[in-house]
C-alpha angles and dihedrals in degrees: 000000000000117000115246119241132196115264086234087071095055119130092230115080089209091056092047090056096054096090092055091044093052090048091052091047092051092050091049091049090053092048091051092046090053092048094047096037093236132132128259112222117216134169120230122176091343094309123112114226128192109215116201109210116210112229092245094050113092100151123106092250115106120237121246091251102097128156113197116214133183116267111245118215 
């Protein structure tokens, strides 16, 4: 079995930048959700959650208002 390595150690500079890019995308999605008063849908432990973002919340931390839903396959 091959050992697993962090993506930050990838040979490709594009691949190394994906973690930062995904973090920026998540922050932007939360900002837009707060501005448009819509939910952000995330998956945690196989459960989809709808996170309502208060208008004044622009951080990448989810609010406490979560609504678990079943994961559809």
